[in-house]
N, C-alpha and C positions, 0 to 999 in steps of 0.2 A: 419699155424694155430697153430699146435701142439707146435711148437717152441715159438710162442707167448703167448700161455697159460702157458708153462713152465716158462718164463721169468717172467709173471706176478705173478705166484705162488712164484718164488724165491724171488721176491722183497717184497711180502707180509709176508715172514717169520719174526717172531718177533726177537728182538735185540739178545735174549738169546738163539736162535735156534742153534742146534748142526752144522748147515751148515755154519754159520758165523765164521769169524775169532775171537781170543780173543780180548778184549779191547786193545786199542793202546794209545800211547803217541805222542804228538808233541812238541817238543822244539821250543819256540817262542822267537823272540828277546827281548820281554818284560820279559820272564822268565830268560833270560841270564843277562839282566840288574839288575833284582832283585836278582840273585844270587851273581852277582858282589858286589852288596852292602852288601850282607850277607857274604863275604869273599872269594868268587870264584876268584882265580888269573886270571890276564889278559891273561897270556900265555896259560892257560886251556880253558878259554873262547873263545879265537881265535881258538882253535882247534875244538870247537863245530860248528863253522860256516858252514861246508859242510852239516850238517844234519838238519839246521834250517828249520823249516816249513814242514819237511818230517813227514809223519805219518807211526810209527813203531809199528806193532801189536805183542803184547806178551811181557812179562816182559824178556825172555830170548833173544829175538831178540834186544830188547832195551838195554839190557847189553852188548850184542855182539857188537852192534854199537859203544857204549861208549868205550869198549876196544880197537876196532879198530881205533878210532880217538884219544883217550887220552892215551892209554896205560894201562895196566893191573893195575898198582899201583894208577894211577889218577882215574880209573873207579871205584876201590873199595873205594876210599877216598870220592869221590864227586858223585858217582852214585846215593845214596839214595837221596841226595840234589836235583839232576836234575830230578829224577823221581817224587818227591813231588811237584817240581814246574812246571813241564811240563803240558800242556793243555791235558786233557783226550780226546781220540777219540773213538766214539761208534764202536762195532764190525761191520765188513762189510763182504758182500759176495764176493767181488772182490779181497779182499786182498790176497797175494800169500800164506799166511799161513791158509786161511780158508779152511775147509774140502772140501767145494764145488769145490775150485779151484785145491785142490790136487787131486781130483777125476775127473778133466776134461777130461782126456784121455779116460777112460772107458765110460764116459757119452756121448762123442762125438762118440765113436764106437756105442753104443746103439741107439743114435739119428739117425744113418745112416742105421744101420743093421736092425732095426725093421721095419722102413717103406719100406725098400728095400725087405724084406721077405714077407710083406703083399701084396706089389705091385706085386712080382713075383706069388703068389698064385692066386691073382685076375685076373692077365693078362694071367695066364695059363703057364707061362714059367717055373714055379717051381712046381713040383708035389710031391717032397719028400725031406727029407734032404740031399739026396745024390746030388740033383741039387744045393743045397746051398753050400755044401762043393766043388763041381765042380766050382762053380762060383767064390769062393773065392780063389780056387788054380790058376784060370785062371789069376785074378787080381795079385796074389802074383808072378807069374812067370815072370812079367815085371820088378820085382825088382832084377833079376839076375845080370845085370850090376852093380848096386849099391853094392850088397852083395859081388861080386868080389873086387870091389874098397875098400869097407869097411874092408875086410879080410886084405889086404895089408896096408890099413891106420892104422888099429889097431896094426899091427906089428910095424909100424913106430912110432906110439903114445907111445907104451910101451917102446921102446928104447929110444925115445926123453924123455919121463918122467923119466926114470932111469938115463939118462945122466945129468939131470937138466939143459939142455941147454936151454930150453924153459924159466925156471925162470932166469937164468943168462942173457938171450937176454932181457926179460922184465924189469929186474932190471937195467941193463946198459942203455937200450933204455929210461926208465922212468927218469933215472938221467940225461941223455943227453938232453931229451925233456925239463926237469925242469931247467936245466942250461941255455938252449936256451930262456926259458921264453916266449915260443910262446903262443899266445891265443888259448884256447882250440878248437875253430872253426877251427883254420889252422891246428891243430893235426888232427881233425877229416877229413879234406879234404886229408891230406897225408895218413890217414889210407884207405880211399876210393879209392884213386889213386893207392896205393899199391895192394889192393885187385883186382882192375880192370886189373892190369898187370898180377897178378898171374893167373887170370881167363883164360888168353890166354893159359896157359900152363896146367892148371887142369880143365877139363870141368865141372865135378860133383860138385854141390854146397855143398853137404853133405860132400864129401870127402875132399873138400877144407877147409871148416869150422873146420873140424876135425884136420886139420894140423895148421890152423892160430889161431883158438881159444885159445890155450894154451899160445900164444904169445901176441896177441891183448888184451884179456879180463884183465889179470893181469897187463899188461902195462898201460892200461887206467885207471884201478882201482888205481894204484899208483899215477895217475895224478888227481884222484877225479872225473873220468867219470864213468858213470854206465855200466854195462855189456849189459843192453838193447840198450844203444847208440851204443855200440861197435858192437851189431847185426844188428842195423838199418844201420850203416855205411857200414858193410860188404854187406848187401843185396843190396845196392846201387851200390857199386863197381862191385859186382858179376853179377847183372842183365844187366848192361850197355854194357859190351862187349861180352855177349853170343852169339850174332848173328854174330860177326867176327871172332870168334875162330873157326878153323876146328875141334878142340878136343871136342866141344860140341856133345854130342851123336845124336842130331837131326839135326846137320848141313848137313851131307849128304842127309837127307831126303828132307831138304829145297832145296838143289840144284836139286835134282831129279825133284821136282814139278816145279821148274823155267825152267827146261829143256823141259817141256811140251810145253812151250810157246816160249822160245828162246833156240834152240838146242845148241848153242855154249856157253851157261852158264856154267862157271866153278867156282872153289873156289875163284880164284882171281876176277872174275866178281862180285860175290855175296858179297865178302868183300868190294870192291869198292862201290857198290850200298848201302850197309848197313853202311858204315862208317860215313855219314852225321847224320844218326839217332843215332848212338852210341854217337857222340860228343853231340848232343842235349840233349838226355836223361841224359848223364853225368852231364851237366851244370844245366839243369832244375831241376833234382832231388837233386842236392846239394843245390840249392837255395831253394827248398821246405823244406828241412830238416833244413836249417838255419833259415828260417821264422818261422817254427813250434818251434824251439829252443828259438828265439827271443821273441816270444809271449807267451811262457811257456805252449803250447799245449802238453799234455802228449803223449808219444810214444804208450801207451797202457794202459791197466788196471794196475794200480800201477807200472807204468814205468817211473821213473824219468830220468832226464838227468845226475844228479851228483850221486856220490857214497860217503858213503853209503846211 
């Protein structure tokens, strides 16, 4: 009920509220045709195609998108024309630049911690602030495995970033994919397949993303595909092979539970049982993603399929 009331209050905030994003702009096909009639070159108009119909909030974000697509010189020359001819978009609560969305992490923290503390006092499990600290400490203790992996992943990422290998792989990979002229859907299926294979060797989803993101995200951005789509593709590939990799932290626990009912159950037995589920999930979730993409259903709040 509290969440519902909060959502209703947020939606009722006026357009000029401090919680909403700046006003936005949307470049429409009609605006492009109008600008071409006013002297916009054909090659510049073609470069605007990836951002057609996208809602870009804030003047700085709009200028940055134009620089990315047109280059700095063309953005300076034609930026004002595009801003004047673009369709205005009202400020929104769910835009990535909205203060409400920028504060989403502390808001989620408060959303859970306040009801938890109230429940603890009412139920009698919390009698002082020491119990609250002890409860939080117990929950954080389960992150030990991730913290160890994150430490070594951070060392790898630092060395990886300084070597510029990630940028080189992304650039060469993007050029190779552009030369192959594959449909973007085929490229995404390849990303999902590669992630599923890497998941067999690295069990932690966060550590794996820390290793793959510096390659996947810029590579797909070079091809005009959004980071949100890269994340969705990664999540599909990561989740489908979890149950068949012995490196997943919970795999031994699953085997132990299975041995309660079949004492001869081992790693090989569990993998062979779960393999059909892995294949099924892999195919079905790829199909779901492609259907969402074809129908234009957003991946999330302000989460397009194309970049920028």
